[in-house]
Residue, then its C-alpha position, 0 to 999 in steps of 0.5 A: x181870570x181875564x175879568x180879574x186882570x181887566x178890573x185890576x188894570x181899570x183900578x190902576x187907570x182910575x188911581x192914576x187919573x185920581x193921582x193927576x187931579x190930586x196933584x192939580x188940587x195940591x198945586x191949587x191949594x198951594x196957590x190959595x195958601x199964597x193968595x189967602x194971606x196976601x188978601x189980608x193986606x190987599x195985594x192978593x185981591x186981584x188974584x182971587x178971581x183967577x184962583x176961583x177959575x182955576x179951582x172950578x177948572x180942577x173940580x170940573x176935571x175931577x167931575x169929568x174923570x168920575x163921569x168916565x168911570x160911570x160915577x156921574x157927578x152933575x156940574x152945578x155950574x151952567x156952561x155960560x156962568x162965570x166964577x163970581x158971587x163966590x161968597x154966597x155960592x155953596x158950589x164954590x165952597x164945596x169945590x174948595x173943601x174938595x181941594x183940601x180933602x182930595x189933595x190930602x187923601x187922594x194923593x197918598x191913595x193914588x201913590x199907594x195904589x200905583x206903588x203896589x203893582x210897581x213893587x210887585x213887578x220889581x220884587x217878583x222879577x228880582x231873582x232874574x237880575x239881582x246878581x247884576x246889581x253892585x255888591x251891597x245894593x241888593x235889596x227888596x222894595x222895602x229896602x231890606x238887604x239881601x245877599x243869599x239865594x234864600x233871601x232872593x227867593x223870599x223877595x221874589x215871593x213877596x213880589x207876588x204878594x204885593x201883586x195880589x194885594x194890589x189886585x184885591x185892594x185896587x178897586x176899593x182904594x179907587x172907590x175911596x179915592x173918588x169918594x170926596x168927589x162924589x160927596x162934595x162935587x155934586x150940587x148942593x141941595x140949595x142949588x137951582x138945577x133949572x138948567x139940568x131940568x131944561x136940558x132934560x126937557x129938551x132931550x125928551x122933546x128931541x127923543x119924542x121928535x126922533x120917535x115920531x120921525x122914526x114912525x113916519x119913516x116906517x110908515x113910508x117904508x111900509x106904504x111905498x114898499x111892502x104895501x105896493x109889493x103885496x098889492x102887486x101880488x094880489x093883482x098878479x094872483x088874480x090874473x093867474x087865477x083867471x089864466x088858470x080858468x082860461x088856459x091851465x097849460x100856460x099859467x106857469x109864467x103868471x105864477x112865476x111873477x106872483x112868486x117873484x112879487x111875493x119874494x120882493x114883498x118879503x124882502x121889503x118887510x124884512x128890511x123894515x123889521x131890521x131897521x126897527x130892531x135887527x134880529x142879529x142883536x137878539x141872536x148874537x148880542x151886541x158884540x156879534x152884531x158889531x162884528x157883522x157891521x164891521x165885516x160889511x163895511x165898505x172900508x176895512x174896519x178894526x173892531x175891538x169889543x171889550x167887556x160888555x156885561x148885561x146891557x139893556x136892549x135899548x142901549x144895545x140897539x142904540x150902540x148898534x145903530x150908532x156904529x152902523x150909521x157912522x160906518x155908512x157915513x164914513x163910507x160915503x163921505x170920509x175918503x178914509x182907508x181905515x176905520x177903528x171901532x171900539x166898544x167897552x163897558x166902564x162901570x155903568x157906562x157903555x163907551x163906543x168910539x169910531x175913528x177914521x183916517x179920512x179928510x175930516x170936516x164932518x158936521x151936524x146939520x138938521x136931518x143928517x145921520x150925525x144929528x140922528x145919532x145925537x138924538x138917539x144918544x141923548x134920549x138915553x141921557x148919553x153924551x155924543x162928542x164929534x171932532x172932525x178937523x179939516x184934514x182929519x181924522x174924524x173921531x166920534x165918541x158916544x157914552x151911554x148909561x147902561x145901569x139895568 
């Protein structure tokens, strides 16, 4: 039941976001209706470039909205490219087509998707407050007048019908509303995606560099820690063997030293293993692992874990190390008194957010924990966003594709 309710609220959230971009698209279409005819007499030509920028901005907002719900639409525009050359740019014409379709289709679908649950709540609660209305103004959401208790009860039952319809139809309506964006806002096959290829190449190079650095870290941990401990065990065991031959009665302290050194070596090895893949992930899953990290945090931490579903192990490990590193950084540098961690799956994207109420001013630099988080996230084609103004708060948002 909770999953159904969660899906219904997610669909409502998506429809509300789609309604917002549809209103922006409608306003932009209205602007083009004014600028287009004005261009025929020359006075509208100076407004073409600003309108193209507005069109691109609205389309990018829709791409970002779809991306938040796991429907990734790659932008055809390089980050540094101005909105020009539009006559021969297929992406611009596809954006204009999306404006027309989304304002005509997305707007009514958004209104229907939001109105249905409102009507349901209104009519379901109607028997509780209908007698407070002035005489002659009582009626259902459809405007049907009601003056008797049987009619009032019928309106109340109809409210639950509206709610059931909104729950059953919310997700299909949301998918239909996002269909023009998925079809029209993705790059045309003729668009050169060299920037995307370059970004993926850089991401893969960063992932390989991070992998090499991780191997070097593990090698150092084994060489400087566990290997030295085990060598000490061998030396002490040899000394204990000789002591046993010379004076069996006094060999106890030597064996105690051997046992202590072996325990220390075992602790070192367990630490290295946990740094590669924490056993708690396999035993308790991501939710349990995050609970353990939050409980061990030096700063009180408010953890909220939503629906996660089945996640690839590499995604779980990345999310775990992301939160662990973020909490460690906050404990060392933020001077915060409270932390908030949220993790939930939205469609095919795992979203993790960490926020503290500290002094802010966090920034990435080579070799820092934040740079390491970015490398881990980008190795999964994920996104890492950090906002940390002076004075705080510091917010870190990570999105990881988790299609399995």
